[in-house]
LOLUM-108909 format. One record per residue (C-alpha): residue number from 0; chain; z, x, y; residue in one letter. Coordinates in Angstrom, 1 decimal, padded with zeros to 4 digits. Example, Ala and Ser with C-alpha at 12.3 -4.5 7.8 and 13.67 -1.06 7.14 Angstrom:
BEGIN
[0; 'A'; [007.8; 012.3; -004.5]; 'a'] [1; 'A'; [007.1; 013.7; -001.1]; 's'] 
//
This chain:
BEGIN
[0; 'A'; [011.2; -014.8; -007.7]; 'm'] [1; 'A'; [014.2; -014.1; -005.5]; 's'] [2; 'A'; [015.5; -016.1; -002.6]; 's'] [3; 'A'; [014.8; -012.9; -000.5]; 'h'] [4; 'A'; [011.0; -013.6; -001.0]; 'r'] [5; 'A'; [011.4; -017.1; 000.4]; 'a'] [6; 'A'; [012.9; -015.6; 003.6]; 'k'] [7; 'A'; [010.4; -012.8; 003.9]; 'y'] [8; 'A'; [008.0; -012.8; 006.8]; 't'] [9; 'A'; [006.0; -009.7; 007.7]; 'p'] [10; 'A'; [006.6; -008.2; 011.1]; 'g'] [11; 'A'; [003.9; -007.5; 013.7]; 'p'] [12; 'A'; [001.0; -005.2; 012.9]; 'a'] [13; 'A'; [002.3; -001.7; 013.6]; 'a'] [14; 'A'; [002.3; 001.9; 012.3]; 'g'] [15; 'A'; [-001.4; 002.0; 011.4]; 'a'] [16; 'A'; [-004.4; 003.8; 012.9]; 'r'] [17; 'A'; [-007.9; 004.7; 011.8]; 'i'] [18; 'A'; [-009.4; 008.1; 011.5]; 'h'] [19; 'A'; [-013.2; 008.2; 011.8]; 'k'] [20; 'A'; [-015.5; 011.0; 010.6]; 'e'] [21; 'A'; [-019.0; 009.6; 011.1]; 'g'] [22; 'A'; [-019.4; 006.6; 008.8]; 'e'] [23; 'A'; [-016.3; 007.6; 006.8]; 'k'] [24; 'A'; [-013.2; 005.6; 007.9]; 'w'] [25; 'A'; [-009.7; 006.4; 006.8]; 't'] [26; 'A'; [-006.8; 004.0; 007.2]; 'l'] [27; 'A'; [-003.6; 005.9; 008.2]; 'v'] [28; 'A'; [-000.3; 004.0; 007.7]; 'l'] [29; 'A'; [003.1; 005.4; 008.7]; 'v'] [30; 'A'; [006.4; 003.9; 007.7]; 'r'] [31; 'A'; [009.9; 005.3; 008.2]; 'd'] [32; 'A'; [012.0; 004.4; 005.2]; 'l'] [33; 'A'; [015.8; 004.6; 005.1]; 'r'] [34; 'A'; [015.8; 006.5; 001.7]; 'h'] [35; 'A'; [015.5; 010.2; 000.9]; 'p'] [36; 'A'; [012.1; 011.7; -000.2]; 'p'] [37; 'A'; [013.1; 012.1; -003.8]; 'a'] [38; 'A'; [013.8; 008.3; -004.1]; 'k'] [39; 'A'; [010.5; 007.4; -002.3]; 'v'] [40; 'A'; [008.6; 009.9; -004.5]; 'w'] [41; 'A'; [009.9; 008.1; -007.6]; 'e'] [42; 'A'; [008.8; 004.8; -006.2]; 'a'] [43; 'A'; [005.2; 006.0; -005.5]; 'i'] [44; 'A'; [004.8; 007.8; -008.8]; 't'] [45; 'A'; [006.8; 006.0; -011.6]; 'd'] [46; 'A'; [004.8; 003.2; -013.2]; 'p'] [47; 'A'; [008.0; 001.0; -013.5]; 'a'] [48; 'A'; [008.5; 001.3; -009.8]; 'h'] [49; 'A'; [004.8; 000.8; -008.9]; 'l'] [50; 'A'; [004.8; -002.4; -010.9]; 'r'] [51; 'A'; [007.3; -003.8; -008.4]; 'e'] [52; 'A'; [005.2; -003.3; -005.2]; 'w'] [53; 'A'; [001.8; -001.5; -005.6]; 'a'] [54; 'A'; [-001.6; -003.1; -005.9]; 'p'] [55; 'A'; [-002.4; -001.3; -009.1]; 'f'] [56; 'A'; [-000.8; -000.3; -012.4]; 'd'] [57; 'A'; [-001.2; 003.3; -013.6]; 'p'] [58; 'A'; [-001.3; 004.1; -017.3]; 'd'] [59; 'A'; [001.0; 007.1; -016.7]; 'r'] [60; 'A'; [003.4; 008.6; -014.2]; 'n'] [61; 'A'; [001.5; 010.0; -011.1]; 'l'] [62; 'A'; [003.8; 012.9; -010.6]; 'a'] [63; 'A'; [001.5; 015.4; -012.3]; 's'] [64; 'A'; [-002.1; 016.5; -011.9]; 'v'] [65; 'A'; [-004.7; 015.1; -014.4]; 'g'] [66; 'A'; [-006.6; 012.0; -015.5]; 'a'] [67; 'A'; [-005.1; 008.5; -014.9]; 'v'] [68; 'A'; [-006.3; 004.9; -015.2]; 'k'] [69; 'A'; [-005.4; 002.5; -012.4]; 'l'] [70; 'A'; [-005.7; -001.2; -013.1]; 't'] [71; 'A'; [-006.1; -003.3; -010.0]; 't'] [72; 'A'; [-003.6; -006.2; -009.9]; 'v'] [73; 'A'; [-005.0; -009.7; -009.0]; 'g'] [74; 'A'; [-008.7; -008.8; -009.4]; 'a'] [75; 'A'; [-010.8; -011.8; -010.5]; 'p'] [76; 'A'; [-011.5; -009.9; -013.7]; 'k'] [77; 'A'; [-009.7; -006.8; -015.1]; 'e'] [78; 'A'; [-010.7; -003.8; -013.0]; 'h'] [79; 'A'; [-009.7; -000.4; -014.4]; 'v'] [80; 'A'; [-010.6; 002.7; -012.3]; 'a'] [81; 'A'; [-010.8; 006.1; -014.0]; 'e'] [82; 'A'; [-009.3; 008.5; -011.6]; 's'] [83; 'A'; [-007.7; 011.9; -011.2]; 'q'] [84; 'A'; [-004.4; 012.9; -009.6]; 'v'] [85; 'A'; [-005.6; 015.9; -007.6]; 'k'] [86; 'A'; [-002.3; 017.1; -006.1]; 'r'] [87; 'A'; [001.3; 016.2; -007.0]; 'a'] [88; 'A'; [003.8; 018.3; -005.1]; 'e'] [89; 'A'; [007.2; 016.5; -005.4]; 'a'] [90; 'A'; [008.6; 015.2; -003.2]; 'p'] [91; 'A'; [006.1; 015.9; -000.5]; 'k'] [92; 'A'; [002.4; 015.2; -001.3]; 'l'] [93; 'A'; [000.4; 013.1; -003.7]; 'l'] [94; 'A'; [-003.4; 012.8; -003.8]; 'e'] [95; 'A'; [-005.5; 010.7; -006.1]; 'y'] [96; 'A'; [-008.5; 008.4; -006.1]; 'g'] [97; 'A'; [-008.5; 004.6; -006.5]; 'w'] [98; 'A'; [-011.7; 002.6; -006.8]; 'g'] [99; 'A'; [-013.8; 005.4; -005.4]; 'g'] [100; 'A'; [-011.6; 005.9; -002.4]; 'n'] [101; 'A'; [-009.3; 008.9; -001.8]; 'd'] [102; 'A'; [-005.6; 008.3; -001.2]; 'm'] [103; 'A'; [-003.1; 010.9; 000.2]; 'r'] [104; 'A'; [000.6; 010.2; 000.4]; 'w'] [105; 'A'; [002.7; 012.5; 002.5]; 'e'] [106; 'A'; [006.6; 012.3; 002.5]; 'l'] [107; 'A'; [008.4; 014.0; 005.3]; 'e'] [108; 'A'; [012.2; 014.1; 005.4]; 'p'] [109; 'A'; [013.8; 012.6; 008.5]; 'l'] [110; 'A'; [017.0; 013.9; 010.1]; 'q'] [111; 'A'; [018.6; 010.5; 009.3]; 's'] [112; 'A'; [018.3; 011.3; 005.6]; 'g'] [113; 'A'; [015.3; 008.9; 005.3]; 'g'] [114; 'A'; [011.6; 009.5; 004.8]; 't'] [115; 'A'; [008.5; 009.2; 006.9]; 'r'] [116; 'A'; [005.9; 008.0; 004.5]; 'l'] [117; 'A'; [002.2; 008.4; 005.5]; 't'] [118; 'A'; [-000.7; 007.0; 003.5]; 'l'] [119; 'A'; [-004.2; 008.1; 004.2]; 'w'] [120; 'A'; [-006.7; 005.8; 002.4]; 'h'] [121; 'A'; [-010.5; 005.7; 002.8]; 'n'] [122; 'A'; [-011.5; 002.1; 003.1]; 'i'] [123; 'A'; [-014.9; 000.7; 004.0]; 'h'] [124; 'A'; [-014.8; -000.2; 007.7]; 'r'] [125; 'A'; [-015.6; -003.9; 006.9]; 'g'] [126; 'A'; [-012.3; -004.2; 005.0]; 'f'] [127; 'A'; [-010.0; -001.8; 006.9]; 'i'] [128; 'A'; [-008.0; -004.5; 008.7]; 's'] [129; 'A'; [-007.6; -006.3; 005.3]; 'm'] [130; 'A'; [-006.4; -003.0; 003.7]; 'g'] [131; 'A'; [-003.9; -002.5; 006.6]; 'a'] [132; 'A'; [-002.5; -006.0; 006.2]; 'a'] [133; 'A'; [-002.2; -005.6; 002.4]; 'g'] [134; 'A'; [-000.5; -002.2; 002.6]; 'w'] [135; 'A'; [001.8; -003.5; 005.4]; 'h'] [136; 'A'; [003.1; -006.1; 003.0]; 'i'] [137; 'A'; [003.3; -003.6; 000.1]; 'c'] [138; 'A'; [005.3; -001.2; 002.2]; 'f'] [139; 'A'; [007.7; -004.1; 003.2]; 'd'] [140; 'A'; [008.2; -004.9; -000.5]; 'v'] [141; 'A'; [008.7; -001.2; -001.3]; 'l'] [142; 'A'; [011.3; -000.9; 001.5]; 'd'] [143; 'A'; [013.2; -003.9; 000.1]; 'q'] [144; 'A'; [012.9; -002.5; -003.4]; 'l'] [145; 'A'; [014.4; 000.8; -002.4]; 'l'] [146; 'A'; [017.3; -001.1; -000.7]; 'a'] [147; 'A'; [017.9; -003.0; -004.0]; 'g'] [148; 'A'; [016.5; -006.3; -002.8]; 'e'] [149; 'A'; [013.6; -007.2; -005.1]; 'r'] [150; 'A'; [010.9; -009.3; -003.4]; 'l'] [151; 'A'; [008.4; -009.0; -006.3]; 'g'] [152; 'A'; [004.9; -007.7; -005.9]; 'r'] [153; 'A'; [002.7; -009.4; -003.3]; 'i'] [154; 'A'; [-000.8; -008.1; -003.7]; 'v'] [155; 'A'; [-004.4; -009.2; -004.0]; 'g'] [156; 'A'; [-005.1; -012.9; -003.8]; 'p'] [157; 'A'; [-001.3; -013.6; -003.7]; 'd'] [158; 'A'; [-001.0; -011.5; -000.6]; 'a'] [159; 'A'; [-004.0; -013.2; 001.1]; 'm'] [160; 'A'; [-002.3; -016.6; 000.5]; 'q'] [161; 'A'; [001.0; -015.3; 001.7]; 'f'] [162; 'A'; [002.2; -016.5; 005.1]; 'e'] [163; 'A'; [001.6; -013.8; 007.6]; 'g'] [164; 'A'; [-001.3; -012.0; 005.9]; 'w'] [165; 'A'; [-004.0; -013.7; 007.9]; 'q'] [166; 'A'; [-002.1; -013.0; 011.1]; 'r'] [167; 'A'; [-001.7; -009.3; 010.1]; 'l'] [168; 'A'; [-005.4; -009.1; 009.2]; 'n'] [169; 'A'; [-006.3; -010.4; 012.7]; 'a'] [170; 'A'; [-003.8; -008.2; 014.5]; 'e'] [171; 'A'; [-005.0; -005.0; 012.7]; 'y'] [172; 'A'; [-008.6; -005.9; 013.3]; 'a'] [173; 'A'; [-007.9; -006.3; 017.0]; 'q'] [174; 'A'; [-006.0; -003.0; 017.1]; 'q'] [175; 'A'; [-008.9; -001.2; 015.3]; 'f'] [176; 'A'; [-011.6; -002.9; 017.3]; 'g'] [177; 'A'; [-013.3; -004.4; 014.2]; 'v'] [178; 'A'; [-014.2; -007.9; 013.1]; 'e'] [179; 'A'; [-011.7; -009.1; 010.5]; 'p'] [180; 'A'; [-013.2; -010.2; 007.2]; 'p'] [181; 'A'; [-012.7; -014.0; 006.8]; 'h'] [182; 'A'; [-011.8; -015.6; 003.5]; 'f'] [183; 'A'; [-011.3; -019.3; 002.9]; 'p'] [184; 'A'; [-007.6; -019.9; 002.8]; 's'] [185; 'A'; [-006.3; -022.3; 000.1]; 't'] [186; 'A'; [-002.9; -023.8; 000.2]; 'p'] [187; 'A'; [-000.3; -022.3; -002.1]; 'r'] [188; 'A'; [000.9; -024.6; -004.8]; 't'] 
//
């Protein structure tokens, strides 16, 4: 891994909220990126880019509607989710399912030439702070990747062992008014 990763520490929990419809909770994450929508679109749809930062590997490019298989990275045993890309409107909107949950990516051009990236992701309420912490780190890695500074993917158990993840999990739980899920932390070797 790069020396950039050794220096990386996630910032404070920010840019996330929850949207509740009865028992259905959706995590909404917003991140302003310095890069134009076309470049961000490629990073969220192209398998080669997704392998650098996302918590899953798709078996094809996500830029078109149709069936797709998403393999979760870092799961204790291989977990492949059969899914569908429901909408793909480059470079504005992408919708698909992952592990039984709906995901919606919205890309909005900013006057600065950058992009406001918004992710809507249904997550069980018991894991919503954990999801926010994980996506926070993924978005940091994505931002660095777009800037040409590869940190390497930090997802799943690797993310949970990463310095700053436990803090983010607790901060998001406090912001959302939920109890954070607790996992035993083991020292990194």
